[in-house]
TORKEKOL-425709 format. One line per 10 residues: their letters; for each residue x, y, z of N, C-alpha, C, O, CB. Coordinates in nm, 2 decimals, always signed. Each point is the difference from the previous one (the first is absolute). Glycine has a CB too. Layout:
N
a	X,Y,Z,X,Y,Z,X,Y,Z,X,Y,Z,X,Y,Z; ...
END
This chain:
72
mgyvlrvrfa	-0.12,+1.99,-5.03,-0.05,-0.12,+0.06,+0.10,-0.05,+0.11,-0.04,-0.05,+0.10,-0.08,-0.01,-0.31; +0.25,+0.07,+0.19,+0.10,-0.04,+0.09,+0.00,+0.08,+0.13,+0.02,-0.06,+0.11,+0.12,-0.01,-0.30; -0.17,+0.20,+0.18,+0.00,+0.08,+0.12,-0.11,-0.04,+0.09,+0.01,+0.00,+0.12,+0.09,+0.19,-0.25; -0.22,-0.21,+0.07,-0.12,-0.04,+0.08,+0.03,-0.13,+0.07,-0.05,-0.02,+0.11,-0.10,+0.14,-0.27; +0.21,-0.21,+0.09,+0.03,-0.14,+0.06,+0.10,+0.02,+0.12,-0.02,-0.07,+0.10,-0.02,-0.04,-0.32; +0.14,+0.19,+0.20,+0.09,+0.03,+0.11,-0.07,+0.06,+0.12,+0.03,-0.04,+0.12,+0.16,+0.06,-0.28; -0.28,+0.07,+0.14,-0.07,+0.07,+0.11,-0.09,-0.11,+0.07,-0.01,+0.00,+0.12,+0.01,+0.22,-0.24; -0.06,-0.30,+0.04,-0.09,-0.11,+0.06,+0.08,-0.09,+0.09,-0.04,-0.04,+0.11,-0.12,+0.06,-0.31; +0.28,-0.07,+0.15,+0.09,-0.08,+0.07,+0.04,+0.06,+0.13,+0.01,-0.06,+0.11,+0.07,-0.05,-0.32; -0.04,+0.24,+0.20,+0.05,+0.07,+0.12,-0.11,+0.01,+0.10,+0.02,-0.01,+0.12,+0.14,+0.14,-0.26
sffagaavts	-0.28,-0.10,+0.10,-0.12,+0.01,+0.09,-0.03,-0.13,+0.06,-0.02,-0.01,+0.12,-0.07,+0.20,-0.26; +0.10,-0.30,+0.06,-0.02,-0.13,+0.06,+0.10,-0.04,+0.10,-0.04,-0.04,+0.11,-0.06,-0.02,-0.33; +0.23,+0.08,+0.19,+0.10,-0.03,+0.10,+0.00,+0.09,+0.12,+0.03,-0.05,+0.11,+0.11,-0.04,-0.30; -0.18,+0.21,+0.18,-0.01,+0.09,+0.11,-0.11,-0.05,+0.09,+0.01,+0.00,+0.13,+0.08,+0.20,-0.26; -0.20,-0.23,+0.07,-0.12,-0.06,+0.08,+0.04,-0.13,+0.07,-0.04,-0.02,+0.11,-0.12,+0.13,-0.27; +0.23,-0.19,+0.09,+0.04,-0.13,+0.06,+0.09,+0.02,+0.11,-0.01,-0.07,+0.10,-0.01,-0.04,-0.32; +0.11,+0.21,+0.21,+0.10,+0.03,+0.11,-0.08,+0.05,+0.12,+0.03,-0.04,+0.12,+0.15,+0.09,-0.28; -0.27,+0.04,+0.14,-0.08,+0.06,+0.11,-0.08,-0.11,+0.07,-0.01,-0.01,+0.12,+0.00,+0.23,-0.23; -0.06,-0.31,+0.03,-0.08,-0.10,+0.05,+0.09,-0.11,+0.08,-0.04,-0.04,+0.11,-0.12,+0.08,-0.30; +0.27,-0.07,+0.14,+0.09,-0.09,+0.07,+0.05,+0.06,+0.13,+0.00,-0.07,+0.10,+0.08,-0.02,-0.32
afglyllrdd	-0.05,+0.22,+0.23,+0.04,+0.06,+0.12,-0.11,+0.00,+0.10,+0.02,-0.03,+0.12,+0.14,+0.17,-0.24; -0.28,-0.11,+0.08,-0.11,-0.01,+0.09,-0.03,-0.14,+0.05,-0.03,-0.02,+0.12,-0.07,+0.22,-0.24; +0.11,-0.30,+0.03,-0.02,-0.14,+0.04,+0.11,-0.04,+0.10,-0.04,-0.07,+0.10,-0.06,+0.02,-0.32; +0.22,+0.09,+0.20,+0.11,-0.03,+0.10,-0.03,+0.06,+0.14,+0.03,-0.06,+0.10,+0.13,+0.04,-0.29; -0.21,+0.14,+0.18,-0.03,+0.07,+0.13,-0.11,-0.07,+0.07,+0.01,-0.02,+0.12,+0.05,+0.24,-0.22; -0.16,-0.27,+0.03,-0.11,-0.07,+0.07,+0.05,-0.13,+0.05,-0.04,-0.05,+0.11,-0.13,+0.15,-0.26; +0.25,-0.17,+0.08,+0.06,-0.13,+0.04,+0.09,+0.02,+0.13,-0.01,-0.08,+0.09,+0.01,+0.00,-0.33; +0.07,+0.19,+0.24,+0.08,+0.03,+0.12,-0.08,+0.02,+0.12,+0.03,-0.05,+0.11,+0.14,+0.16,-0.26; -0.28,-0.03,+0.14,-0.10,+0.02,+0.11,-0.06,-0.13,+0.04,-0.01,-0.03,+0.12,-0.03,+0.26,-0.20; +0.00,-0.32,-0.01,-0.06,-0.13,+0.03,+0.11,-0.09,+0.08,-0.04,-0.06,+0.09,-0.11,+0.08,-0.30
ykaahqsisq	+0.27,-0.01,+0.16,+0.10,-0.08,+0.07,+0.03,+0.05,+0.14,+0.01,-0.09,+0.09,+0.10,+0.05,-0.31; -0.11,+0.17,+0.24,+0.02,+0.05,+0.13,-0.11,-0.04,+0.10,+0.02,-0.03,+0.11,+0.10,+0.22,-0.21; -0.25,-0.18,+0.05,-0.11,-0.04,+0.08,+0.00,-0.15,+0.03,-0.03,-0.03,+0.12,-0.10,+0.22,-0.23; +0.16,-0.27,+0.02,+0.01,-0.15,+0.03,+0.11,-0.03,+0.10,-0.01,-0.08,+0.08,-0.07,+0.04,-0.31; +0.20,+0.11,+0.21,+0.11,-0.02,+0.09,-0.04,+0.04,+0.14,+0.04,-0.07,+0.10,+0.12,+0.11,-0.29; -0.23,+0.08,+0.21,-0.04,+0.04,+0.13,-0.10,-0.09,+0.06,+0.01,-0.03,+0.12,+0.03,+0.26,-0.19; -0.13,-0.28,-0.01,-0.10,-0.10,+0.06,+0.07,-0.13,+0.05,-0.03,-0.04,+0.11,-0.14,+0.14,-0.27; +0.26,-0.15,+0.08,+0.07,-0.12,+0.04,+0.08,+0.02,+0.12,+0.01,-0.08,+0.09,-0.01,+0.00,-0.33; +0.07,+0.20,+0.25,+0.08,+0.03,+0.11,-0.08,+0.01,+0.13,+0.04,-0.05,+0.10,+0.11,+0.18,-0.26; -0.27,-0.07,+0.15,-0.09,+0.01,+0.12,-0.04,-0.14,+0.04,-0.01,-0.03,+0.12,-0.07,+0.26,-0.19
qmnglyesld	+0.04,-0.32,-0.02,-0.04,-0.13,+0.03,+0.12,-0.08,+0.07,-0.03,-0.07,+0.10,-0.13,+0.07,-0.29; +0.28,+0.02,+0.14,+0.11,-0.07,+0.06,+0.03,+0.05,+0.14,+0.04,-0.07,+0.09,+0.05,+0.03,-0.32; -0.10,+0.17,+0.25,+0.02,+0.06,+0.13,-0.10,-0.05,+0.10,+0.03,-0.03,+0.12,+0.06,+0.23,-0.22; -0.22,-0.22,+0.06,-0.10,-0.06,+0.08,+0.03,-0.14,+0.04,-0.02,-0.04,+0.11,-0.14,+0.19,-0.22; +0.21,-0.23,+0.01,+0.04,-0.14,+0.03,+0.12,+0.00,+0.10,+0.00,-0.09,+0.09,-0.08,+0.02,-0.32; +0.18,+0.15,+0.21,+0.11,+0.01,+0.09,-0.04,+0.03,+0.14,+0.05,-0.06,+0.10,+0.10,+0.12,-0.29; -0.24,+0.04,+0.21,-0.04,+0.04,+0.13,-0.08,-0.11,+0.07,+0.02,-0.03,+0.12,-0.03,+0.27,-0.20; -0.07,-0.31,+0.00,-0.08,-0.11,+0.05,+0.09,-0.11,+0.05,-0.01,-0.06,+0.11,-0.18,+0.12,-0.26; +0.29,-0.09,+0.07,+0.10,-0.11,+0.03,+0.08,+0.04,+0.12,+0.03,-0.08,+0.09,-0.02,+0.02,-0.33; +0.03,+0.19,+0.25,+0.08,+0.04,+0.12,-0.09,-0.01,+0.13,+0.05,-0.04,+0.10,+0.08,+0.20,-0.25
grlsaleklk	-0.26,-0.13,+0.14,-0.08,-0.01,+0.11,-0.02,-0.15,+0.05,+0.01,-0.03,+0.12,-0.13,+0.23,-0.20; +0.11,-0.29,-0.02,-0.01,-0.14,+0.04,+0.13,-0.05,+0.06,+0.00,-0.08,+0.09,-0.16,+0.05,-0.28; +0.27,+0.07,+0.13,+0.13,-0.05,+0.06,+0.02,+0.06,+0.14,+0.05,-0.08,+0.08,+0.05,+0.07,-0.31; -0.14,+0.13,+0.25,+0.01,+0.06,+0.14,-0.08,-0.08,+0.09,+0.04,-0.03,+0.12,+0.00,+0.25,-0.21; -0.16,-0.26,+0.05,-0.09,-0.07,+0.09,+0.06,-0.14,+0.03,-0.01,-0.05,+0.11,-0.19,+0.17,-0.20; +0.26,-0.19,-0.01,+0.06,-0.13,+0.02,+0.12,+0.01,+0.09,+0.02,-0.08,+0.09,-0.10,+0.01,-0.31; +0.16,+0.18,+0.21,+0.12,+0.02,+0.08,-0.04,+0.02,+0.15,+0.06,-0.05,+0.09,+0.06,+0.14,-0.29; -0.23,-0.01,+0.22,-0.05,+0.02,+0.14,-0.05,-0.13,+0.06,+0.03,-0.02,+0.11,-0.09,+0.26,-0.17; -0.01,-0.32,-0.02,-0.05,-0.12,+0.04,+0.11,-0.10,+0.04,+0.00,-0.07,+0.11,-0.20,+0.10,-0.25; +0.31,-0.03,+0.06,+0.11,-0.08,+0.03,+0.07,+0.04,+0.13,+0.05,-0.08,+0.08,-0.02,+0.04,-0.33
eveaakqmep	-0.02,+0.18,+0.27,+0.06,+0.05,+0.12,-0.08,-0.04,+0.12,+0.06,-0.03,+0.11,+0.04,+0.22,-0.24; -0.23,-0.18,+0.13,-0.08,-0.04,+0.11,+0.01,-0.15,+0.03,+0.01,-0.04,+0.12,-0.17,+0.22,-0.18; +0.17,-0.26,-0.04,+0.02,-0.15,+0.02,+0.13,-0.02,+0.06,+0.02,-0.09,+0.08,-0.17,+0.04,-0.27; +0.26,+0.12,+0.14,+0.13,-0.02,+0.06,+0.01,+0.04,+0.15,+0.06,-0.06,+0.08,+0.03,+0.10,-0.31; -0.16,+0.07,+0.26,-0.01,+0.05,+0.14,-0.07,-0.10,+0.09,+0.04,-0.02,+0.11,-0.04,+0.25,-0.20; -0.10,-0.30,+0.03,-0.08,-0.10,+0.08,+0.09,-0.12,+0.03,-0.01,-0.06,+0.11,-0.21,+0.14,-0.21; +0.30,-0.12,+0.00,+0.09,-0.11,+0.02,+0.11,+0.03,+0.10,+0.05,-0.09,+0.06,-0.10,+0.01,-0.30; +0.09,+0.20,+0.25,+0.11,+0.04,+0.08,-0.04,+0.01,+0.15,+0.08,-0.01,+0.09,+0.02,+0.13,-0.28; -0.23,-0.11,+0.22,-0.05,+0.01,+0.13,+0.02,-0.13,+0.07,-0.02,-0.11,-0.05,-0.15,+0.28,-0.01; +0.21,-0.17,+0.19,+0.02,-0.12,+0.07,-0.14,-0.06,+0.04,-0.09,+0.07,+0.04,+0.32,+0.01,+0.05
te	-0.24,-0.21,-0.11,-0.12,-0.07,+0.04,+0.02,-0.07,+0.13,+0.10,-0.06,+0.03,-0.16,+0.03,-0.27; -0.04,+0.05,+0.32,+0.01,-0.06,+0.14,-0.09,-0.12,+0.01,-0.01,-0.06,+0.11,+0.07,+0.28,-0.02
END
Protein backbone atom coordinates (compact mmCIF):
# COMPACT_ATOMS: atom_id res chain seq x y z
CA UNK A 1 0.00 0.00 0.00
CA UNK A 2 2.86 2.41 0.73
CA UNK A 3 4.40 1.93 -2.71
CA UNK A 4 1.13 2.75 -4.51
CA UNK A 5 0.70 5.87 -2.40
CA UNK A 6 4.23 7.06 -3.25
CA UNK A 7 3.60 6.47 -6.95
CA UNK A 8 0.36 8.43 -6.78
CA UNK A 9 2.06 11.33 -4.97
CA UNK A 10 4.91 11.33 -7.49
CA UNK A 11 2.43 11.35 -10.39
CA UNK A 12 0.42 14.13 -8.79
CA UNK A 13 3.45 16.34 -8.17
CA UNK A 14 4.85 15.67 -11.65
CA UNK A 15 1.51 16.69 -13.16
CA UNK A 16 1.36 19.78 -10.96
CA UNK A 17 4.88 20.77 -12.03
CA UNK A 18 4.10 20.36 -15.73
CA UNK A 19 0.85 22.29 -15.38
CA UNK A 20 2.59 25.09 -13.47
CA UNK A 21 5.29 25.37 -16.13
CA UNK A 22 2.67 25.54 -18.88
CA UNK A 23 0.69 28.15 -16.93
CA UNK A 24 3.79 30.30 -16.44
CA UNK A 25 4.54 30.04 -20.15
CA UNK A 26 1.03 31.27 -20.99
CA UNK A 27 1.32 34.12 -18.48
CA UNK A 28 4.65 35.16 -19.98
CA UNK A 29 3.11 35.30 -23.46
CA UNK A 30 0.14 37.28 -22.15
CA UNK A 31 2.48 39.72 -20.38
CA UNK A 32 4.54 40.21 -23.56
CA UNK A 33 1.41 40.88 -25.64
CA UNK A 34 0.07 43.39 -23.10
CA UNK A 35 3.44 45.14 -22.89
CA UNK A 36 3.66 45.41 -26.68
CA UNK A 37 0.12 46.79 -26.91
CA UNK A 38 0.75 49.45 -24.27
CA UNK A 39 4.08 50.32 -25.88
CA UNK A 40 2.39 50.87 -29.26
CA UNK A 41 -0.28 53.06 -27.68
CA UNK A 42 2.33 55.18 -25.92
CA UNK A 43 4.37 55.57 -29.13
CA UNK A 44 1.23 56.79 -30.88
CA UNK A 45 0.61 59.33 -28.12
CA UNK A 46 4.22 60.57 -28.26
CA UNK A 47 4.07 60.96 -32.04
CA UNK A 48 0.79 62.87 -31.77
CA UNK A 49 2.21 65.12 -29.08
CA UNK A 50 5.39 65.76 -31.10
CA UNK A 51 3.26 66.76 -34.10
CA UNK A 52 1.24 69.19 -32.03
CA UNK A 53 4.35 70.71 -30.46
CA UNK A 54 5.96 71.14 -33.88
CA UNK A 55 2.83 72.90 -35.16
CA UNK A 56 2.82 75.24 -32.15
CA UNK A 57 6.52 76.02 -32.56
CA UNK A 58 6.01 76.85 -36.26
CA UNK A 59 3.06 79.07 -35.36
CA UNK A 60 5.16 80.87 -32.78
CA UNK A 61 7.98 81.36 -35.30
CA UNK A 62 5.54 82.86 -37.83
CA UNK A 63 4.13 85.22 -35.21
CA UNK A 64 7.63 86.26 -34.15
CA UNK A 65 8.58 86.91 -37.77
CA UNK A 66 5.49 89.08 -38.24
CA UNK A 67 6.38 91.14 -35.17
CA UNK A 68 9.96 91.64 -36.40
CA UNK A 69 8.79 93.12 -39.74
CA UNK A 70 8.91 96.89 -39.81
CA UNK A 71 5.52 98.53 -40.01
CA UNK A 72 5.12 101.62 -42.13
